[in-house]
C-alpha positions in Angstrom: 105.2 105.1 60.9 101.9 104.6 62.7 100.6 108.2 62.1 98.0 107.1 59.5 96.4 104.9 62.2 95.0 107.9 63.9 92.6 108.8 61.0 90.0 106.1 61.7 90.3 106.7 65.4 89.5 110.4 65.3 85.7 110.1 64.9 85.5 107.5 67.7 87.7 109.7 69.9 85.5 112.7 69.3 82.5 110.6 70.4 84.5 109.8 73.6 84.7 106.0 73.1 86.9 104.7 75.9 88.8 102.3 73.7 89.5 105.1 71.2 90.8 107.3 74.0 93.2 104.5 75.1 94.4 103.7 71.6 95.0 107.4 70.8 97.1 107.9 73.9 99.1 104.8 73.2 99.5 105.7 69.5 100.6 109.3 70.3 103.4 107.9 72.5 104.6 105.4 69.8 104.6 108.1 67.1 106.3 110.6 69.4 109.0 108.1 70.2 109.6 107.4 66.5 109.7 111.1 65.6 112.3 111.7 68.3 114.4 108.9 66.9 114.1 110.4 63.4 114.9 114.0 64.5 111.6 115.1 63.0 110.7 118.8 63.0 109.7 120.3 66.3 106.2 121.1 64.9 105.4 117.5 64.2 106.7 116.3 67.6 104.8 119.0 69.4 101.5 118.2 67.7 101.7 114.5 68.8 102.7 115.6 72.3 99.7 118.0 72.4 97.4 115.1 71.2 98.7 112.9 74.1 98.1 115.7 76.6 94.6 116.4 75.2 93.4 112.9 75.8 95.2 112.3 79.1 92.5 113.6 81.4 89.9 111.4 79.8 92.1 108.3 79.9 93.0 108.9 83.5 89.4 109.5 84.4 88.4 106.2 82.8 91.1 104.2 84.5 90.4 105.8 87.9 86.7 105.1 87.6 87.3 101.4 86.7 89.6 101.0 89.7 87.2 102.7 92.1 84.2 100.7 90.9 86.1 97.5 91.3 87.3 98.5 94.8 83.8 99.4 95.9 82.6 96.0 94.7 85.3 94.3 96.7 84.3 96.3 99.7 80.7 95.0 99.1 79.3 98.6 98.9 75.6 98.7 98.4 74.6 98.6 94.7 72.8 102.0 94.9 76.0 103.5 96.2 78.0 102.1 93.4 75.4 103.2 90.8 75.5 106.7 92.3 79.2 106.9 92.0 79.2 105.6 88.4 76.5 108.2 87.4 78.5 111.1 89.0 81.7 109.8 87.4 80.0 109.6 84.0 78.6 113.2 84.3 82.1 114.4 85.1 83.4 112.6 82.1 80.9 114.4 79.8 82.5 117.7 81.0 86.0 116.4 80.2 84.8 115.3 76.7 83.2 118.7 76.1 86.6 120.3 76.8 88.5 118.0 74.5 90.2 119.9 71.7 92.3 117.9 69.3 95.3 119.5 67.5 95.8 119.3 63.8 98.4 116.7 63.0 101.0 117.2 60.3 101.8 114.4 58.0 104.2 111.9 59.6 107.4 111.7 57.4 108.6 108.3 56.1 111.3 106.6 58.0 114.8 107.4 56.6 117.0 104.6 55.4 119.2 104.7 58.5 116.2 104.6 60.9 117.0 101.3 62.5 120.6 102.3 63.0 119.3 105.3 64.9 117.0 103.1 66.9 119.9 100.8 67.9 122.0 103.7 69.1 119.1 105.1 71.1 118.3 101.7 72.6 121.8 101.4 73.9 121.8 104.9 75.5 118.3 104.5 76.9 119.1 101.1 78.5 122.2 102.5 80.1 120.3 105.5 81.5 117.5 103.3 82.9 120.2 101.1 84.6 121.9 104.1 86.1 118.6 105.6 87.4 117.3 102.2 88.8 119.5 102.3 91.9 117.8 105.5 93.0 114.3 104.7 91.7 113.9 101.3 93.3 114.6 102.8 96.8 112.5 105.9 96.3 109.4 106.7 98.2 108.5 109.6 96.0 105.9 108.5 93.4 107.1 111.2 90.9 110.5 109.5 90.7 108.9 106.2 89.8 106.6 107.8 87.3 109.4 109.5 85.5 111.3 106.2 85.3 108.2 104.5 83.9 107.9 107.1 81.2 111.5 106.5 80.2 110.9 102.8 80.2 107.9 103.3 77.9 110.1 105.3 75.5 112.6 102.4 75.6 109.9 99.9 74.8 108.8 101.9 71.7 112.4 102.1 70.6 112.8 98.4 71.1 109.7 97.6 69.1 111.2 99.4 66.1 113.7 96.5 66.0 111.9 93.5 67.6 108.9 92.7 69.8 109.3 93.8 73.4 110.3 90.9 75.7 107.9 89.7 78.4 110.0 91.1 81.3 109.7 94.6 79.9 105.9 94.3 79.5 105.6 92.8 83.0 107.6 95.6 84.6 105.6 98.3 82.7 102.3 96.6 83.8 103.4 96.8 87.5 104.6 100.4 87.1 101.2 101.2 85.4 99.3 99.7 88.4 101.5 101.9 90.7 100.6 105.0 88.8 96.9 104.1 88.6 96.8 103.7 92.4 98.4 107.1 92.8 95.7 108.7 90.6 93.0 106.9 92.5 94.5 108.0 95.9 94.6 111.6 94.7 90.9 111.4 93.6 89.7 109.8 96.8 91.8 111.9 99.3 90.3 115.3 98.5 86.6 116.2 98.9 85.4 112.6 98.4 81.6 112.6 98.6 80.9 108.9 97.9 81.7 107.1 101.1 84.2 104.3 102.0 87.0 106.8 101.7 89.3 105.2 104.3 88.8 101.7 102.9 89.5 102.9 99.4 92.7 104.6 100.5 93.8 101.5 102.3 93.0 99.2 99.3 94.8 101.5 96.8 97.8 102.1 99.1 98.1 98.3 99.3 97.9 97.9 95.6 100.5 100.6 95.1 102.9 98.9 97.5 102.4 95.4 96.0 103.1 96.8 92.5 106.2 98.5 93.8 107.5 95.2 95.3 106.7 93.5 92.1 108.9 95.9 90.1 111.7 95.5 92.7 111.4 91.7 92.3 111.5 91.9 88.5 114.5 94.2 88.4 117.3 91.5 88.2 115.7 90.0 85.1 115.1 93.4 83.6 118.7 94.4 84.3 119.9 91.2 82.7 117.8 92.2 79.6 119.6 95.6 79.5 123.0 93.9 79.8 122.1 91.6 76.9 121.0 94.5 74.7 124.2 96.4 75.5 126.3 93.3 74.8 124.5 92.8 71.5 125.0 96.4 70.4 128.6 96.2 71.4 129.2 93.2 69.1 127.3 94.9 66.3 129.6 97.9 66.6 132.6 95.6 66.1 131.2 93.5 63.3 128.9 96.0 61.6 126.1 93.4 61.2 122.4 93.5 61.9 121.6 92.0 65.3 119.3 89.1 65.6 115.8 90.1 66.8 115.2 89.4 70.4 112.4 86.9 71.1 109.6 88.1 73.5 
């Protein structure tokens, strides 16, 4: 279990260090996924969920600010304008940090002896569900549909990493889905009461980035689907032979 990794992160997180915020959110997802596999008590799963939700506004704020700053630079906005935005964004971040309240985390239980067996069973079910949903997701215009599929794919990745490193196609797809979601967050921030200028240009840039990322996911789908089929085939053979599957190479 990765739960012990949070202890050295906590002080840096309370100081608001961006990397600690990022690592905490990622760790909370990993531990939450493992606790779900293990059937851990609801109290433990809820605590790690609450930790993820607590740091989410800070992480989203950091990512959004990075994208907006980069976009303003590409638009060749005057340096004083960029500095003004960064100062305002930093002040808003201080408010988010002041509101950060971290839950107490119970001790993460040791993995049971049949943990990998549970992971293999979950991996099979998750891959099948992702395949089934893909037909709708890849044609969807609603960003919420894509975001929910992305969350399920993240869960699949953490389950996969219990058994073997995640393959490149899985990472590439998640990267593209992440860029789609980042664009949605930026568009939401820019679209309402935006006081910093270049609003239309920023909306155009991020809309383009979102659409390109969506096309990337659609292009990657055949390879990702082949990966799911391979996983299902391997799990099917395991069920017949009762042997440990060979780890998949990234």
